[in-house]
MMTF fields as JSON, N, C-alpha, C and O atoms, coordinates in Angstrom:
{
  "mmtfVersion": "1.0.0",
  "mmtfProducer": "UNKNOWN",
  "numBonds": 331,
  "numAtoms": 332,
  "numGroups": 83,
  "numChains": 1,
  "numModels": 1,
  "chainsPerModel": [1],
  "groupsPerChain": [83],
  "chainIdList": ["A"],
  "bondAtomList": [4, 2, 8, 6, 12, 10, 16, 14, 20, 18, 24, 22, 28, 26, 32, 30, 36, 34, 40, 38, 44, 42, 48, 46, 52, 50, 56, 54, 60, 58, 64, 62, 68, 66, 72, 70, 76, 74, 80, 78, 84, 82, 88, 86, 92, 90, 96, 94, 100, 98, 104, 102, 108, 106, 112, 110, 116, 114, 120, 118, 124, 122, 128, 126, 132, 130, 136, 134, 140, 138, 144, 142, 148, 146, 152, 150, 156, 154, 160, 158, 164, 162, 168, 166, 172, 170, 176, 174, 180, 178, 184, 182, 188, 186, 192, 190, 196, 194, 200, 198, 204, 202, 208, 206, 212, 210, 216, 214, 220, 218, 224, 222, 228, 226, 232, 230, 236, 234, 240, 238, 244, 242, 248, 246, 252, 250, 256, 254, 260, 258, 264, 262, 268, 266, 272, 270, 276, 274, 280, 278, 284, 282, 288, 286, 292, 290, 296, 294, 300, 298, 304, 302, 308, 306, 312, 310, 316, 314, 320, 318, 324, 322, 328, 326],
  "bondOrderList": [1, 1, 1, 1, 1, 1, 1, 1, 1, 1, 1, 1, 1, 1, 1, 1, 1, 1, 1, 1, 1, 1, 1, 1, 1, 1, 1, 1, 1, 1, 1, 1, 1, 1, 1, 1, 1, 1, 1, 1, 1, 1, 1, 1, 1, 1, 1, 1, 1, 1, 1, 1, 1, 1, 1, 1, 1, 1, 1, 1, 1, 1, 1, 1, 1, 1, 1, 1, 1, 1, 1, 1, 1, 1, 1, 1, 1, 1, 1, 1, 1, 1],
  "groupList": [{"groupName": "MET", "atomNameList": ["N", "CA", "C", "O"], "elementList": ["N", "C", "C", "O"], "formalChargeList": [0, 0, 0, 0], "bondAtomList": [1, 0, 2, 1, 3, 2], "bondOrderList": [1, 1, 2], "singleLetterCode": "M", "chemCompType": "L-PEPTIDE LINKING"}, {"groupName": "ASP", "atomNameList": ["N", "CA", "C", "O"], "elementList": ["N", "C", "C", "O"], "formalChargeList": [0, 0, 0, 0], "bondAtomList": [1, 0, 2, 1, 3, 2], "bondOrderList": [1, 1, 2], "singleLetterCode": "D", "chemCompType": "L-PEPTIDE LINKING"}, {"groupName": "PRO", "atomNameList": ["N", "CA", "C", "O"], "elementList": ["N", "C", "C", "O"], "formalChargeList": [0, 0, 0, 0], "bondAtomList": [1, 0, 2, 1, 3, 2], "bondOrderList": [1, 1, 2], "singleLetterCode": "P", "chemCompType": "L-PEPTIDE LINKING"}, {"groupName": "VAL", "atomNameList": ["N", "CA", "C", "O"], "elementList": ["N", "C", "C", "O"], "formalChargeList": [0, 0, 0, 0], "bondAtomList": [1, 0, 2, 1, 3, 2], "bondOrderList": [1, 1, 2], "singleLetterCode": "V", "chemCompType": "L-PEPTIDE LINKING"}, {"groupName": "SER", "atomNameList": ["N", "CA", "C", "O"], "elementList": ["N", "C", "C", "O"], "formalChargeList": [0, 0, 0, 0], "bondAtomList": [1, 0, 2, 1, 3, 2], "bondOrderList": [1, 1, 2], "singleLetterCode": "S", "chemCompType": "L-PEPTIDE LINKING"}, {"groupName": "THR", "atomNameList": ["N", "CA", "C", "O"], "elementList": ["N", "C", "C", "O"], "formalChargeList": [0, 0, 0, 0], "bondAtomList": [1, 0, 2, 1, 3, 2], "bondOrderList": [1, 1, 2], "singleLetterCode": "T", "chemCompType": "L-PEPTIDE LINKING"}, {"groupName": "CYS", "atomNameList": ["N", "CA", "C", "O"], "elementList": ["N", "C", "C", "O"], "formalChargeList": [0, 0, 0, 0], "bondAtomList": [1, 0, 2, 1, 3, 2], "bondOrderList": [1, 1, 2], "singleLetterCode": "C", "chemCompType": "L-PEPTIDE LINKING"}, {"groupName": "ARG", "atomNameList": ["N", "CA", "C", "O"], "elementList": ["N", "C", "C", "O"], "formalChargeList": [0, 0, 0, 0], "bondAtomList": [1, 0, 2, 1, 3, 2], "bondOrderList": [1, 1, 2], "singleLetterCode": "R", "chemCompType": "L-PEPTIDE LINKING"}, {"groupName": "LEU", "atomNameList": ["N", "CA", "C", "O"], "elementList": ["N", "C", "C", "O"], "formalChargeList": [0, 0, 0, 0], "bondAtomList": [1, 0, 2, 1, 3, 2], "bondOrderList": [1, 1, 2], "singleLetterCode": "L", "chemCompType": "L-PEPTIDE LINKING"}, {"groupName": "GLY", "atomNameList": ["N", "CA", "C", "O"], "elementList": ["N", "C", "C", "O"], "formalChargeList": [0, 0, 0, 0], "bondAtomList": [1, 0, 2, 1, 3, 2], "bondOrderList": [1, 1, 2], "singleLetterCode": "G", "chemCompType": "PEPTIDE LINKING"}, {"groupName": "PHE", "atomNameList": ["N", "CA", "C", "O"], "elementList": ["N", "C", "C", "O"], "formalChargeList": [0, 0, 0, 0], "bondAtomList": [1, 0, 2, 1, 3, 2], "bondOrderList": [1, 1, 2], "singleLetterCode": "F", "chemCompType": "L-PEPTIDE LINKING"}, {"groupName": "TYR", "atomNameList": ["N", "CA", "C", "O"], "elementList": ["N", "C", "C", "O"], "formalChargeList": [0, 0, 0, 0], "bondAtomList": [1, 0, 2, 1, 3, 2], "bondOrderList": [1, 1, 2], "singleLetterCode": "Y", "chemCompType": "L-PEPTIDE LINKING"}, {"groupName": "ALA", "atomNameList": ["N", "CA", "C", "O"], "elementList": ["N", "C", "C", "O"], "formalChargeList": [0, 0, 0, 0], "bondAtomList": [1, 0, 2, 1, 3, 2], "bondOrderList": [1, 1, 2], "singleLetterCode": "A", "chemCompType": "L-PEPTIDE LINKING"}, {"groupName": "TRP", "atomNameList": ["N", "CA", "C", "O"], "elementList": ["N", "C", "C", "O"], "formalChargeList": [0, 0, 0, 0], "bondAtomList": [1, 0, 2, 1, 3, 2], "bondOrderList": [1, 1, 2], "singleLetterCode": "W", "chemCompType": "L-PEPTIDE LINKING"}, {"groupName": "GLU", "atomNameList": ["N", "CA", "C", "O"], "elementList": ["N", "C", "C", "O"], "formalChargeList": [0, 0, 0, 0], "bondAtomList": [1, 0, 2, 1, 3, 2], "bondOrderList": [1, 1, 2], "singleLetterCode": "E", "chemCompType": "L-PEPTIDE LINKING"}, {"groupName": "ILE", "atomNameList": ["N", "CA", "C", "O"], "elementList": ["N", "C", "C", "O"], "formalChargeList": [0, 0, 0, 0], "bondAtomList": [1, 0, 2, 1, 3, 2], "bondOrderList": [1, 1, 2], "singleLetterCode": "I", "chemCompType": "L-PEPTIDE LINKING"}, {"groupName": "HIS", "atomNameList": ["N", "CA", "C", "O"], "elementList": ["N", "C", "C", "O"], "formalChargeList": [0, 0, 0, 0], "bondAtomList": [1, 0, 2, 1, 3, 2], "bondOrderList": [1, 1, 2], "singleLetterCode": "H", "chemCompType": "L-PEPTIDE LINKING"}, {"groupName": "LYS", "atomNameList": ["N", "CA", "C", "O"], "elementList": ["N", "C", "C", "O"], "formalChargeList": [0, 0, 0, 0], "bondAtomList": [1, 0, 2, 1, 3, 2], "bondOrderList": [1, 1, 2], "singleLetterCode": "K", "chemCompType": "L-PEPTIDE LINKING"}],
  "groupTypeList": [0, 1, 2, 3, 4, 5, 0, 6, 7, 3, 8, 9, 3, 4, 7, 4, 9, 10, 11, 12, 13, 7, 1, 7, 12, 7, 4, 7, 0, 12, 12, 1, 1, 12, 14, 8, 8, 14, 7, 3, 7, 1, 15, 16, 7, 7, 4, 11, 9, 5, 11, 9, 12, 2, 7, 3, 16, 12, 14, 8, 12, 1, 12, 9, 3, 7, 3, 9, 7, 17, 7, 3, 12, 9, 4, 13, 7, 2, 5, 9, 6, 7, 9],
  "groupIdList": [1, 2, 3, 4, 5, 6, 7, 8, 9, 10, 11, 12, 13, 14, 15, 16, 17, 18, 19, 20, 21, 22, 23, 24, 25, 26, 27, 28, 29, 30, 31, 32, 33, 34, 35, 36, 37, 38, 39, 40, 41, 42, 43, 44, 45, 46, 47, 48, 49, 50, 51, 52, 53, 54, 55, 56, 57, 58, 59, 60, 61, 62, 63, 64, 65, 66, 67, 68, 69, 70, 71, 72, 73, 74, 75, 76, 77, 78, 79, 80, 81, 82, 83],
  "secStructList": [7, 7, 2, 2, 2, 2, 2, 2, 2, 2, 2, 6, 7, 7, 2, 2, 2, 2, 2, 2, 2, 2, 2, 1, 7, 7, 7, 2, 2, 2, 2, 2, 2, 2, 2, 2, 2, 2, 2, 2, 2, 2, 2, 2, 2, 2, 6, 6, 6, 7, 7, 7, 2, 2, 2, 2, 2, 2, 2, 2, 2, 2, 6, 6, 7, 7, 7, 7, 2, 2, 2, 2, 2, 2, 2, 2, 4, 4, 4, 6, 7, 7, 7],
  "xCoordList": [0.858, 0.0, 0.903, 1.855, 0.604, 1.456, 1.145, 0.085, 2.061, 1.896, 0.65, 0.045, 0.259, -0.919, -2.171, -3.042, -2.267, -3.425, -3.513, -4.594, -2.37, -2.344, -2.777, -3.601, -2.213, -2.559, -4.057, -4.712, -4.585, -6.006, -6.883, -7.902, -6.496, -7.264, -7.258, -8.295, -6.079, -5.961, -6.758, -7.41, -6.7, -7.392, -8.868, -9.632, -9.254, -10.656, -11.068, -12.194, -10.145, -10.462, -10.215, -9.471, -10.846, -10.652, -9.359, -8.886, -8.8, -7.59, -7.874, -7.053, -9.029, -9.354, -9.51, -9.129, -10.062, -10.184, -8.827, -8.617, -7.894, -6.546, -5.876, -5.298, -5.943, -5.286, -5.957, -5.281, -7.268, -7.958, -7.489, -7.262, -7.342, -6.851, -5.418, -5.079, -4.579, -3.166, -2.967, -2.085, -3.771, -3.593, -4.369, -4.245, -5.16, -5.969, -5.069, -4.068, -5.429, -4.684, -4.925, -5.951, -3.961, -4.129, -5.301, -5.577, -5.977, -7.081, -6.526, -5.344, -7.374, -6.955, -6.496, -5.524, -7.197, -6.844, -5.466, -4.674, -5.177, -3.869, -2.765, -1.688, -3.027, -2.043, -1.839, -0.708, -2.93, -2.831, -2.052, -1.247, -2.297, -1.583, -0.084, 0.734, 0.274, 1.689, 2.36, 3.487, 1.674, 2.221, 2.356, 3.366, 1.345, 1.392, 2.546, 3.254, 2.744, 3.821, 5.182, 6.064, 5.359, 6.625, 6.85, 7.963, 5.799, 5.929, 6.233, 7.066, 5.554, 5.773, 7.211, 7.877, 7.688, 9.066, 10.073, 11.076, 9.813, 10.711, 10.77, 11.855, 9.625, 9.582, 10.281, 11.057, 10.013, 10.626, 12.147, 12.884, 12.611, 14.05, 14.698, 15.769, 14.041, 14.595, 14.636, 15.423, 13.8, 13.812, 14.782, 14.804, 15.582, 16.535, 15.832, 16.373, 14.611, 13.868, 13.256, 12.852, 13.174, 12.647, 11.166, 10.508, 10.62, 9.216, 8.32, 8.582, 7.269, 6.232, 5.047, 5.143, 3.944, 2.776, 2.24, 1.887, 2.158, 1.624, 2.464, 1.917, 3.784, 4.634, 4.64, 4.638, 4.648, 4.582, 3.263, 3.228, 2.184, 0.883, 0.917, 0.373, 1.552, 1.656, 2.463, 2.102, 3.548, 4.354, 3.526, 3.588, 2.756, 1.911, 0.856, 0.576, 0.271, -0.736, -0.123, -0.742, 1.098, 1.792, 2.07, 2.116, 2.255, 2.499, 1.2, 1.229, 0.057, -1.225, -1.836, -2.798, -1.287, -1.823, -2.892, -2.622, -4.104, -5.214, -5.328, -5.767, -4.924, -4.981, -5.09, -4.571, -5.755, -5.946, -4.705, -3.918, -4.535, -3.388, -3.382, -2.324, -4.56, -4.633, -4.25, -3.681, -4.558, -4.154, -2.636, -2.008, -2.057, -0.598, 0.022, 0.95, -0.485, 0.053, -0.135, 0.772, -1.269, -1.541, -0.744, -0.458, -0.379, 0.334, 1.749, 2.285, 2.366, 3.749, 3.923, 5.031, 2.872, 2.948, 3.544, 4.428, 3.103, 3.664, 5.138, 5.801, 5.674, 7.066, 8.038, 9.238, 7.543, 8.417, 9.036, 9.857, 8.67, 9.209, 8.696, 7.556, 9.549, 9.19, 9.676, 10.719, 8.91, 9.287, 10.235, 10.654],
  "yCoordList": [-1.178, 0.0, 1.24, 1.316, 2.198, 3.384, 4.371, 4.286, 5.294, 6.214, 7.097, 7.414, 7.497, 8.348, 7.583, 8.127, 6.334, 5.513, 5.328, 5.405, 5.085, 4.902, 6.178, 6.145, 7.309, 8.588, 8.877, 9.294, 8.658, 8.917, 8.007, 8.449, 6.747, 5.826, 6.266, 6.249, 6.662, 7.072, 8.348, 8.477, 9.289, 10.57, 10.518, 11.434, 9.458, 9.315, 10.202, 10.697, 10.399, 11.191, 10.344, 9.364, 10.734, 9.993, 10.45, 11.564, 9.57, 9.941, 11.107, 12.016, 11.089, 12.183, 13.501, 14.559, 13.437, 14.634, 15.172, 16.385, 14.264, 14.69, 15.387, 16.461, 14.791, 15.387, 16.703, 17.629, 16.789, 18.053, 19.141, 20.278, 18.798, 19.767, 20.181, 21.363, 19.202, 19.474, 20.382, 21.24, 20.207, 20.958, 22.269, 23.042, 22.517, 23.735, 24.952, 24.874, 26.067, 27.316, 27.84, 27.546, 28.624, 29.207, 30.182, 30.829, 30.275, 31.219, 32.638, 32.836, 33.611, 35.006, 35.357, 36.091, 34.833, 35.115, 34.54, 35.19, 33.339, 32.735, 33.543, 33.727, 34.023, 34.849, 36.17, 36.639, 36.778, 38.026, 37.816, 38.661, 36.683, 36.381, 36.217, 36.673, 35.57, 35.381, 36.725, 36.956, 37.604, 38.937, 39.74, 40.411, 39.671, 40.374, 39.867, 40.662, 38.569, 37.988, 38.484, 38.769, 38.589, 39.102, 40.544, 40.912, 41.363, 42.756, 42.844, 43.645, 42.02, 42.018, 41.606, 42.236, 40.558, 40.106, 41.186, 41.371, 41.902, 42.958, 44.089, 44.559, 44.521, 45.586, 45.119, 45.867, 43.906, 43.353, 43.28, 43.603, 42.857, 42.759, 44.144, 44.331, 45.119, 46.481, 47.129, 48.048, 46.664, 47.21, 46.445, 46.645, 45.57, 44.73, 43.874, 43.606, 43.454, 42.547, 43.196, 42.494, 44.532, 45.205, 45.521, 45.679, 45.618, 45.981, 44.784, 43.669, 45.036, 44.05, 44.35, 45.191, 43.67, 43.818, 45.253, 45.705, 45.995, 47.362, 48.279, 49.044, 48.2, 49.059, 48.611, 49.441, 47.305, 46.803, 47.232, 47.641, 47.141, 47.584, 49.066, 49.465, 49.881, 51.314, 51.567, 52.433, 50.822, 50.959, 50.604, 51.294, 49.528, 49.132, 50.196, 50.497, 50.765, 51.811, 53.035, 53.649, 53.394, 54.526, 54.271, 55.207, 53.01, 52.644, 52.496, 52.215, 52.684, 52.603, 51.22, 50.99, 50.297, 48.929, 48.87, 49.127, 48.532, 48.439, 47.007, 46.114, 46.811, 45.48, 45.665, 46.636, 44.746, 44.842, 44.421, 43.6, 44.986, 44.656, 43.179, 42.552, 42.627, 41.212, 40.306, 39.234, 40.73, 39.939, 39.998, 39.009, 41.161, 41.279, 40.352, 39.605, 40.397, 39.542, 38.071, 37.268, 37.714, 36.319, 35.826, 34.633, 36.731, 36.299, 35.86, 35.0, 36.416, 36.029, 35.124, 34.659, 34.876, 33.994, 32.62, 32.15, 31.965, 30.646, 30.677, 29.642, 31.832, 31.902, 32.011, 31.804, 32.33, 32.442, 33.819, 34.004, 34.793, 36.148, 36.738, 36.507, 37.485, 38.161, 39.602, 39.9, 40.481, 41.893, 42.183, 43.327],
  "zCoordList": [0.0, 0.0, 0.0, 0.776, -0.864, -0.949, 0.193, 0.813, 0.465, 1.595, 1.498, 2.522, 0.292, 0.145, 0.546, 1.224, 0.133, 0.501, 2.01, 2.595, 2.629, 4.079, 4.783, 5.697, 4.351, 4.958, 4.806, 5.761, 3.618, 3.378, 4.235, 4.765, 4.375, 5.195, 6.659, 7.323, 7.16, 8.558, 8.822, 9.858, 7.878, 8.054, 7.669, 7.975, 7.006, 6.63, 5.467, 5.418, 4.53, 3.337, 2.104, 2.143, 1.013, -0.225, -0.904, -0.681, -1.732, -2.479, -3.406, -3.531, -4.057, -4.976, -4.212, -4.713, -3.021, -2.197, -1.781, -1.761, -1.445, -1.082, -2.248, -2.076, -3.442, -4.605, -5.01, -5.458, -4.859, -5.155, -4.199, -4.614, -2.916, -1.924, -2.235, -2.179, -2.562, -2.812, -4.016, -4.001, -5.056, -6.295, -6.328, -7.277, -5.302, -5.253, -5.04, -4.328, -5.656, -5.463, -4.05, -3.437, -3.536, -2.203, -2.216, -3.226, -1.09, -0.974, -0.906, -0.623, -1.165, -1.101, 0.313, 0.491, 1.311, 2.702, 3.031, 3.713, 2.559, 2.812, 2.127, 2.695, 0.918, 0.216, 0.944, 1.074, 1.423, 2.184, 3.482, 3.873, 4.148, 5.391, 5.139, 5.937, 4.036, 3.71, 3.443, 3.881, 2.731, 2.447, 3.742, 3.957, 4.598, 5.877, 6.725, 7.343, 6.762, 7.559, 7.071, 7.882, 5.76, 5.226, 5.666, 6.041, 5.622, 6.052, 7.544, 7.967, 8.336, 9.785, 10.09, 10.911, 9.437, 9.651, 9.266, 9.956, 8.168, 7.727, 8.757, 9.101, 9.242, 10.253, 11.524, 12.12, 11.931, 13.144, 12.989, 13.921, 11.821, 11.573, 11.575, 12.152, 10.921, 10.88, 12.258, 12.485, 13.175, 14.54, 15.44, 16.655, 14.834, 15.575, 16.626, 17.699, 16.288, 17.158, 18.379, 19.306, 18.411, 19.595, 19.494, 20.523, 18.295, 18.141, 18.425, 17.974, 19.172, 19.397, 18.483, 17.589, 18.709, 17.847, 17.794, 16.705, 18.907, 18.812, 17.914, 17.119, 18.045, 17.213, 15.76, 14.85, 15.542, 14.17, 13.543, 12.382, 14.303, 13.81, 13.446, 12.416, 14.283, 14.01, 12.732, 11.935, 12.534, 11.315, 10.078, 9.061, 10.176, 9.048, 8.761, 7.6, 9.813, 9.636, 8.973, 8.104, 9.382, 8.758, 7.283, 6.485, 6.922, 5.528, 4.741, 3.543, 5.41, 4.728, 4.679, 3.947, 5.451, 5.479, 6.554, 7.728, 6.15, 7.101, 7.586, 6.861, 8.829, 9.435, 10.942, 11.492, 11.598, 13.035, 13.81, 13.338, 15.002, 15.843, 16.219, 16.268, 16.485, 16.861, 15.69, 15.894, 14.477, 13.316, 13.141, 12.765, 13.415, 13.362, 14.395, 14.085, 15.615, 16.678, 16.334, 16.553, 15.813, 15.48, 14.289, 14.186, 13.383, 12.172, 12.479, 11.78, 13.491, 13.742, 14.956, 15.226, 15.67, 16.847, 16.483, 17.199, 15.414, 15.097, 14.711, 14.774, 14.314, 13.871, 15.034, 14.855, 16.217, 17.381, 17.553, 18.452, 16.722, 16.86, 18.181, 18.584, 18.822, 20.068, 20.015, 19.433, 20.627, 20.666, 21.799, 21.976]
}
């Protein structure tokens, strides 16, 4: 049995469903999140790692990016960045 069949059986999904998911284009929200994360990382790096979510949010607002502070904080939480 190949690894895809085993994975699909364990997860309870069909093989066709897995391949449809794998080949699907990223959602607009996922693309926006990736772009936001790059901007957040850039601001954080330019601040030598001192800026937290409130300051990063302020920098984004000054640049004309409309995004909530909680979304900024949530976007980089999984990366391990700290202010």
